[in-house]
MARKOLTOR-314734 format. One record per residue (C-alpha): residue number from 1; residue in three letters; x, y, z. Coordinates in nm, 3 decimals. Each point is the difference from the previous one (the first is absolute). Layout:
# residues N
+-----+------+---------+---------+---------+
!  nr ! rest !       x !       y !       z !
+-----+------+---------+---------+---------+
! NUM !  ala !       X !       Y !       Z !
...
+-----+------+---------+---------+---------+
//
This chain:
# residues 286
+-----+------+---------+---------+---------+
!  nr ! rest !       x !       y !       z !
+-----+------+---------+---------+---------+
!   1 !  met !  -0.378 !  -0.942 !  -2.612 !
!   2 !  thr !  -0.161 !  -0.052 !  -0.303 !
!   3 !  ser !  -0.250 !  -0.260 !  -0.055 !
!   4 !  leu !   0.228 !  -0.197 !  -0.250 !
!   5 !  ala !   0.275 !   0.061 !   0.194 !
!   6 !  leu !  -0.127 !  -0.141 !   0.280 !
!   7 !  ser !  -0.160 !  -0.305 !  -0.253 !
!   8 !  asp !   0.344 !  -0.058 !  -0.029 !
!   9 !  val !   0.128 !   0.028 !   0.377 !
!  10 !  leu !  -0.301 !  -0.241 !   0.066 !
!  11 !  glu !   0.128 !  -0.285 !  -0.229 !
!  12 !  gln !   0.366 !  -0.042 !   0.171 !
!  13 !  ala !  -0.194 !   0.030 !   0.398 !
!  14 !  arg !  -0.186 !  -0.285 !  -0.167 !
!  15 !  arg !   0.255 !  -0.188 !  -0.077 !
!  16 !  gly !   0.141 !   0.049 !   0.341 !
!  17 !  asp !   0.250 !   0.314 !  -0.041 !
!  18 !  pro !  -0.008 !   0.145 !   0.357 !
!  19 !  arg !   0.115 !   0.334 !  -0.114 !
!  20 !  ala !  -0.332 !   0.050 !  -0.254 !
!  21 !  gln !  -0.259 !  -0.195 !   0.295 !
!  22 !  trp !   0.147 !   0.315 !   0.214 !
!  23 !  leu !  -0.061 !   0.245 !  -0.263 !
!  24 !  val !  -0.345 !  -0.188 !  -0.124 !
!  25 !  gly !  -0.100 !   0.095 !   0.370 !
!  26 !  asn !   0.125 !   0.358 !   0.031 !
!  27 !  ala !  -0.262 !   0.042 !  -0.320 !
!  28 !  tyr !  -0.278 !  -0.121 !   0.201 !
!  29 !  arg !   0.041 !   0.136 !   0.332 !
!  30 !  asp !   0.053 !   0.359 !  -0.193 !
!  31 !  gly !  -0.266 !  -0.072 !  -0.232 !
!  32 !  ala !   0.260 !   0.047 !  -0.280 !
!  33 !  gly !  -0.087 !  -0.093 !  -0.353 !
!  34 !  val !  -0.297 !  -0.243 !   0.183 !
!  35 !  ala !  -0.316 !   0.038 !   0.237 !
!  36 !  gln !   0.186 !   0.029 !   0.365 !
!  37 !  asp !  -0.036 !  -0.304 !   0.173 !
!  38 !  tyr !   0.192 !  -0.091 !   0.348 !
!  39 !  arg !  -0.086 !  -0.380 !  -0.012 !
!  40 !  glu !   0.153 !  -0.042 !  -0.326 !
!  41 !  ala !   0.274 !   0.223 !   0.106 !
!  42 !  ala !   0.059 !  -0.185 !   0.296 !
!  43 !  his !   0.020 !  -0.338 !  -0.210 !
!  44 !  trp !   0.280 !   0.119 !  -0.214 !
!  45 !  tyr !   0.185 !   0.151 !   0.282 !
!  46 !  lys !   0.020 !  -0.361 !   0.139 !
!  47 !  ala !   0.046 !  -0.150 !  -0.276 !
!  48 !  ala !   0.372 !   0.193 !  -0.034 !
!  49 !  ala !   0.057 !   0.018 !   0.404 !
!  50 !  asp !  -0.057 !  -0.386 !  -0.019 !
!  51 !  gln !   0.341 !   0.018 !  -0.248 !
!  52 !  asn !   0.153 !   0.250 !   0.242 !
!  53 !  leu !  -0.017 !   0.245 !  -0.160 !
!  54 !  ala !   0.077 !   0.305 !   0.259 !
!  55 !  asp !  -0.231 !   0.309 !  -0.169 !
!  56 !  ala !  -0.282 !  -0.292 !  -0.023 !
!  57 !  gln !   0.009 !  -0.058 !   0.339 !
!  58 !  leu !  -0.009 !   0.355 !   0.144 !
!  59 !  ala !  -0.294 !   0.093 !  -0.225 !
!  60 !  leu !  -0.180 !  -0.319 !   0.142 !
!  61 !  gly !   0.069 !   0.089 !   0.316 !
!  62 !  his !  -0.158 !   0.323 !  -0.027 !
!  63 !  leu !  -0.280 !  -0.152 !  -0.116 !
!  64 !  tyr !  -0.028 !  -0.189 !   0.302 !
!  65 !  glu !   0.069 !   0.263 !   0.192 !
!  66 !  his !  -0.286 !   0.213 !  -0.065 !
!  67 !  gly !  -0.255 !  -0.280 !  -0.102 !
!  68 !  gln !   0.022 !   0.085 !  -0.351 !
!  69 !  gly !  -0.108 !  -0.323 !  -0.232 !
!  70 !  val !   0.087 !  -0.220 !   0.265 !
!  71 !  lys !  -0.157 !  -0.061 !   0.365 !
!  72 !  lys !   0.238 !   0.271 !   0.215 !
!  73 !  ser !   0.277 !  -0.159 !   0.192 !
!  74 !  asp !   0.247 !   0.119 !   0.164 !
!  75 !  arg !   0.188 !  -0.278 !   0.057 !
!  76 !  glu !   0.020 !  -0.072 !  -0.356 !
!  77 !  ala !   0.083 !   0.385 !  -0.078 !
!  78 !  phe !   0.240 !  -0.113 !   0.233 !
!  79 !  arg !   0.132 !  -0.316 !  -0.168 !
!  80 !  his !   0.046 !   0.175 !  -0.329 !
!  81 !  tyr !   0.163 !   0.288 !   0.092 !
!  82 !  arg !   0.281 !  -0.182 !   0.159 !
!  83 !  ala !   0.030 !  -0.203 !  -0.259 !
!  84 !  ala !   0.056 !   0.285 !  -0.256 !
!  85 !  ala !   0.223 !   0.204 !   0.274 !
!  86 !  leu !   0.236 !  -0.336 !   0.039 !
!  87 !  gln !   0.046 !   0.098 !  -0.320 !
!  88 !  gly !   0.053 !   0.358 !   0.068 !
!  89 !  glu !  -0.268 !   0.186 !  -0.134 !
!  90 !  pro !   0.013 !   0.344 !   0.146 !
!  91 !  thr !  -0.382 !   0.020 !   0.028 !
!  92 !  ala !  -0.087 !  -0.346 !   0.137 !
!  93 !  glu !   0.305 !   0.061 !   0.273 !
!  94 !  asn !  -0.164 !   0.313 !   0.100 !
!  95 !  asn !  -0.368 !  -0.186 !  -0.010 !
!  96 !  leu !   0.133 !  -0.263 !   0.177 !
!  97 !  ala !   0.166 !   0.218 !   0.268 !
!  98 !  ala !  -0.340 !   0.211 !   0.017 !
!  99 !  leu !  -0.175 !  -0.372 !   0.142 !
! 100 !  tyr !   0.262 !  -0.063 !   0.235 !
! 101 !  asp !  -0.042 !   0.343 !   0.120 !
! 102 !  his !  -0.353 !  -0.027 !   0.047 !
! 103 !  gly !  -0.052 !  -0.361 !   0.095 !
! 104 !  gln !  -0.175 !  -0.085 !  -0.334 !
! 105 !  gly !   0.022 !  -0.311 !  -0.048 !
! 106 !  thr !   0.224 !  -0.102 !   0.198 !
! 107 !  his !   0.114 !   0.103 !   0.361 !
! 108 !  arg !   0.146 !   0.330 !   0.051 !
! 109 !  asn !   0.363 !   0.030 !  -0.026 !
! 110 !  pro !   0.165 !   0.347 !  -0.042 !
! 111 !  glu !   0.305 !  -0.106 !   0.005 !
! 112 !  glu !  -0.090 !  -0.178 !  -0.325 !
! 113 !  ala !  -0.160 !   0.252 !  -0.152 !
! 114 !  phe !   0.279 !   0.238 !   0.064 !
! 115 !  gly !   0.222 !  -0.281 !  -0.198 !
! 116 !  trp !  -0.175 !  -0.013 !  -0.286 !
! 117 !  tyr !  -0.110 !   0.418 !   0.038 !
! 118 !  gln !   0.371 !   0.039 !  -0.072 !
! 119 !  lys !   0.058 !  -0.221 !  -0.252 !
! 120 !  ala !  -0.247 !   0.135 !  -0.225 !
! 121 !  ala !   0.094 !   0.360 !   0.141 !
! 122 !  gln !   0.383 !  -0.095 !  -0.126 !
! 123 !  ala !  -0.182 !  -0.070 !  -0.346 !
! 124 !  gly !  -0.097 !   0.329 !  -0.033 !
! 125 !  his !  -0.404 !  -0.066 !   0.040 !
! 126 !  pro !  -0.105 !   0.327 !   0.134 !
! 127 !  val !  -0.289 !  -0.099 !   0.199 !
! 128 !  ala !   0.245 !  -0.264 !   0.190 !
! 129 !  gln !   0.171 !   0.306 !   0.052 !
! 130 !  cys !  -0.229 !   0.154 !   0.243 !
! 131 !  asn !  -0.134 !  -0.328 !   0.128 !
! 132 !  leu !   0.400 !  -0.053 !   0.142 !
! 133 !  ala !   0.020 !   0.379 !   0.072 !
! 134 !  ser !  -0.321 !  -0.007 !   0.181 !
! 135 !  met !   0.141 !  -0.324 !   0.264 !
! 136 !  tyr !   0.358 !   0.226 !   0.035 !
! 137 !  phe !  -0.202 !   0.310 !   0.130 !
! 138 !  arg !  -0.242 !  -0.240 !   0.257 !
! 139 !  gly !   0.258 !  -0.248 !   0.062 !
! 140 !  asn !  -0.264 !  -0.285 !  -0.105 !
! 141 !  gly !   0.196 !  -0.318 !  -0.057 !
! 142 !  thr !   0.312 !   0.188 !   0.053 !
! 143 !  arg !   0.204 !   0.284 !   0.241 !
! 144 !  ala !  -0.136 !   0.309 !  -0.100 !
! 145 !  asp !   0.262 !   0.190 !  -0.201 !
! 146 !  his !  -0.130 !   0.369 !  -0.155 !
! 147 !  glu !   0.301 !   0.015 !  -0.248 !
! 148 !  gln !  -0.070 !  -0.290 !  -0.165 !
! 149 !  ala !  -0.386 !   0.109 !  -0.007 !
! 150 !  leu !   0.117 !   0.320 !  -0.150 !
! 151 !  arg !   0.215 !  -0.161 !  -0.268 !
! 152 !  trp !  -0.282 !  -0.276 !  -0.111 !
! 153 !  phe !  -0.249 !   0.291 !   0.033 !
! 154 !  arg !   0.117 !   0.227 !  -0.244 !
! 155 !  ala !   0.097 !  -0.282 !  -0.260 !
! 156 !  ala !  -0.342 !  -0.073 !   0.041 !
! 157 !  ala !  -0.138 !   0.330 !  -0.039 !
! 158 !  glu !   0.235 !   0.124 !  -0.282 !
! 159 !  gln !  -0.197 !  -0.307 !  -0.206 !
! 160 !  asp !  -0.312 !   0.204 !   0.122 !
! 161 !  ile !  -0.128 !  -0.230 !   0.272 !
! 162 !  pro !  -0.263 !   0.243 !   0.184 !
! 163 !  glu !  -0.021 !  -0.158 !   0.297 !
! 164 !  ala !   0.414 !   0.008 !   0.016 !
! 165 !  gln !   0.018 !   0.386 !  -0.118 !
! 166 !  asn !  -0.252 !   0.027 !   0.304 !
! 167 !  leu !   0.196 !  -0.148 !   0.271 !
! 168 !  leu !   0.310 !   0.160 !  -0.162 !
! 169 !  ala !  -0.185 !   0.322 !   0.089 !
! 170 !  val !  -0.063 !  -0.091 !   0.351 !
! 171 !  met !   0.328 !  -0.099 !   0.081 !
! 172 !  tyr !   0.122 !   0.308 !  -0.129 !
! 173 !  tyr !  -0.273 !   0.191 !   0.155 !
! 174 !  lys !   0.107 !  -0.111 !   0.397 !
! 175 !  gly !   0.360 !  -0.060 !  -0.101 !
! 176 !  asp !   0.022 !  -0.354 !   0.058 !
! 177 !  gly !   0.269 !  -0.190 !  -0.153 !
! 178 !  val !   0.075 !   0.358 !  -0.194 !
! 179 !  lys !   0.068 !   0.333 !   0.075 !
! 180 !  leu !  -0.347 !   0.194 !   0.037 !
! 181 !  asp !  -0.098 !   0.162 !  -0.324 !
! 182 !  tyr !  -0.341 !   0.152 !  -0.051 !
! 183 !  ala !   0.031 !   0.067 !  -0.364 !
! 184 !  glu !   0.140 !  -0.353 !  -0.035 !
! 185 !  ala !  -0.293 !  -0.147 !   0.148 !
! 186 !  ala !  -0.246 !   0.231 !  -0.209 !
! 187 !  asn !   0.154 !  -0.080 !  -0.331 !
! 188 !  trp !  -0.067 !  -0.374 !   0.056 !
! 189 !  ala !  -0.325 !   0.045 !   0.191 !
! 190 !  arg !  -0.102 !   0.217 !  -0.308 !
! 191 !  arg !   0.130 !  -0.288 !  -0.256 !
! 192 !  ala !  -0.188 !  -0.269 !   0.180 !
! 193 !  ala !  -0.348 !   0.225 !  -0.004 !
! 194 !  glu !   0.027 !   0.058 !  -0.336 !
! 195 !  gln !   0.035 !  -0.360 !  -0.062 !
! 196 !  gly !  -0.382 !  -0.002 !   0.217 !
! 197 !  tyr !   0.137 !  -0.167 !   0.324 !
! 198 !  pro !  -0.224 !   0.173 !   0.249 !
! 199 !  pro !   0.258 !  -0.031 !   0.299 !
! 200 !  ala !   0.198 !   0.185 !  -0.175 !
! 201 !  gln !  -0.240 !   0.233 !  -0.112 !
! 202 !  ala !  -0.096 !   0.079 !   0.394 !
! 203 !  asp !   0.387 !   0.046 !   0.081 !
! 204 !  leu !   0.030 !   0.251 !  -0.284 !
! 205 !  ala !  -0.352 !   0.193 !   0.120 !
! 206 !  tyr !   0.159 !  -0.002 !   0.366 !
! 207 !  met !   0.345 !   0.150 !  -0.117 !
! 208 !  tyr !  -0.206 !   0.289 !  -0.216 !
! 209 !  glu !  -0.213 !   0.013 !   0.364 !
! 210 !  gln !   0.333 !   0.051 !   0.205 !
! 211 !  gly !   0.177 !   0.180 !  -0.249 !
! 212 !  arg !   0.313 !  -0.263 !   0.001 !
! 213 !  gly !   0.195 !  -0.097 !  -0.310 !
! 214 !  val !  -0.239 !   0.201 !  -0.170 !
! 215 !  pro !  -0.186 !   0.345 !   0.029 !
! 216 !  leu !  -0.276 !   0.053 !   0.273 !
! 217 !  asp !  -0.317 !  -0.032 !  -0.232 !
! 218 !  tyr !  -0.327 !  -0.147 !   0.124 !
! 219 !  val !  -0.142 !  -0.006 !  -0.349 !
! 220 !  ser !   0.220 !  -0.277 !  -0.141 !
! 221 !  ala !   0.012 !  -0.153 !   0.373 !
! 222 !  tyr !  -0.429 !  -0.009 !  -0.014 !
! 223 !  ser !   0.014 !  -0.057 !  -0.386 !
! 224 !  trp !   0.273 !  -0.331 !   0.064 !
! 225 !  tyr !  -0.234 !  -0.078 !   0.314 !
! 226 !  ser !  -0.294 !  -0.039 !  -0.208 !
! 227 !  val !   0.139 !  -0.243 !  -0.244 !
! 228 !  ala !   0.131 !  -0.228 !   0.264 !
! 229 !  ser !  -0.299 !  -0.025 !   0.159 !
! 230 !  ala !  -0.212 !  -0.026 !  -0.297 !
! 231 !  ala !   0.286 !  -0.313 !  -0.014 !
! 232 !  gly !  -0.112 !  -0.136 !   0.366 !
! 233 !  glu !   0.281 !   0.183 !   0.146 !
! 234 !  arg !  -0.162 !  -0.004 !   0.321 !
! 235 !  gln !   0.170 !   0.300 !   0.207 !
! 236 !  ser !  -0.049 !   0.234 !  -0.246 !
! 237 !  gly !  -0.367 !   0.056 !   0.016 !
! 238 !  ala !   0.054 !   0.151 !   0.384 !
! 239 !  arg !   0.274 !   0.168 !  -0.164 !
! 240 !  met !  -0.196 !   0.196 !  -0.256 !
! 241 !  lys !  -0.250 !   0.084 !   0.262 !
! 242 !  ala !   0.252 !   0.160 !   0.226 !
! 243 !  leu !   0.168 !   0.193 !  -0.276 !
! 244 !  ala !  -0.335 !   0.099 !  -0.157 !
! 245 !  arg !  -0.097 !   0.242 !   0.318 !
! 246 !  ile !   0.306 !   0.219 !  -0.055 !
! 247 !  met !  -0.023 !   0.020 !  -0.373 !
! 248 !  leu !  -0.183 !   0.292 !  -0.178 !
! 249 !  ala !  -0.256 !  -0.124 !  -0.238 !
! 250 !  glu !   0.178 !   0.073 !  -0.303 !
! 251 !  gln !   0.270 !  -0.191 !   0.106 !
! 252 !  leu !  -0.225 !  -0.314 !   0.075 !
! 253 !  arg !  -0.161 !   0.071 !  -0.360 !
! 254 !  leu !   0.327 !  -0.015 !  -0.167 !
! 255 !  ala !   0.136 !  -0.316 !   0.205 !
! 256 !  lys !  -0.316 !  -0.199 !  -0.061 !
! 257 !  ala !   0.031 !   0.094 !  -0.389 !
! 258 !  arg !   0.382 !  -0.121 !   0.012 !
! 259 !  ala !  -0.097 !  -0.334 !   0.146 !
! 260 !  val !  -0.267 !  -0.068 !  -0.265 !
! 261 !  lys !   0.216 !   0.149 !  -0.273 !
! 262 !  trp !   0.290 !  -0.313 !   0.127 !
! 263 !  gln !  -0.291 !  -0.272 !   0.010 !
! 264 !  ala !  -0.120 !   0.056 !  -0.328 !
! 265 !  glu !   0.330 !   0.033 !  -0.171 !
! 266 !  his !   0.169 !  -0.268 !   0.220 !
! 267 !  gly !  -0.268 !  -0.268 !   0.173 !
! 268 !  lys !   0.293 !  -0.219 !   0.057 !
! 269 !  thr !   0.027 !  -0.125 !   0.362 !
! 270 !  ala !   0.308 !  -0.246 !   0.080 !
! 271 !  glu !  -0.080 !  -0.269 !   0.237 !
! 272 !  val !   0.069 !  -0.003 !   0.281 !
! 273 !  arg !   0.120 !  -0.210 !   0.333 !
! 274 !  ser !  -0.193 !  -0.066 !   0.266 !
! 275 !  gln !   0.212 !   0.167 !   0.242 !
! 276 !  pro !   0.220 !   0.291 !  -0.169 !
! 277 !  thr !   0.207 !   0.143 !   0.180 !
! 278 !  ser !  -0.039 !   0.421 !  -0.075 !
! 279 !  leu !   0.032 !   0.309 !   0.154 !
! 280 !  met !  -0.337 !  -0.003 !   0.071 !
! 281 !  ser !   0.031 !  -0.361 !   0.190 !
! 282 !  leu !   0.226 !   0.135 !   0.210 !
! 283 !  ile !  -0.107 !   0.320 !   0.069 !
! 284 !  pro !  -0.289 !   0.052 !   0.341 !
! 285 !  gln !  -0.353 !   0.101 !  -0.113 !
! 286 !  lys !  -0.188 !   0.175 !   0.176 !
+-----+------+---------+---------+---------+
//
C-alpha cells in the first residue's frame, strides 16, 4: 500500500469504517507504508473487531495467540477466533479447532475440534483439511477412518501442505487405507521434502537407503539425511553414521556436497508439529 493510498484509508478508518480499520491494521502489522507496529495494528484491529468484522477478529485473535502488540492470551485468542468462526471465516474455524484440540484458552474438546476442522475443511481450507485428516487417521475426536484420512490428506497434499504430503506417503508406504505403493509413497515424500519438511526429507532418505519406491542409492540417502538432520530431525544423524560406515570416501564426498548445495539453494525449513507422524517415527531405532 502506497503512503498516498494509506492516508486515504486512514482517513476512512478514523471515520469508523471497519474494513478501512482492518486495512490500516494490516499495514501496521506488515510494515507496509509505515513502520511496523504491532500495538498500533492491535488498536485498529480492535476497532474493526468491535464492529463485528470477521477479518479483524481473526487478525486480533492471531495477535493475542502470539503475543504481538498485546499481552499473550489464549483465552482472548479463543474469544476472537470464535467470533470470526461463527461468521464462517475458514481460517478462524481452523484456528478455533486447534485451540479446542490442544486445550488452549478453553477446555480440551476433541469433538468440538473435529467439528470446526470439518467446517473449515469443507470450505477448502488446506491446513484444516490436513488437521481433519490427522484426526481421522488417529481416531481423535471420531472413530479412526483411514478412507476419510486418505481423502482429506490428498485434498491438502494437492494444495502443497507438506505435512499432508508426507502423511500420504506414510499411508502408501504402509498400505494403510490404500493399496501399498512404494513409488507413490516416494512421490509424495519427495514433494514434501523439496518444500523443506524435515520428516519427509528423512523418510525419502530412508526409501533411498532401502531401495523402495526409488533406486537403492546411498549417496541420495545420506544427502537427504544430512539435510533433515541440519533442520533438527532427530533420527537422521544416527542413520547417517551407519551409512557412512558402508560408503566409499568418494560417495561420502558427493553426498555431503549435494546436501550443502541443496541447503544453499533452498535453505527453507517448513514448520513441523511437535510429534509428527512419519516413517522414521514408526521405525524401531537401533
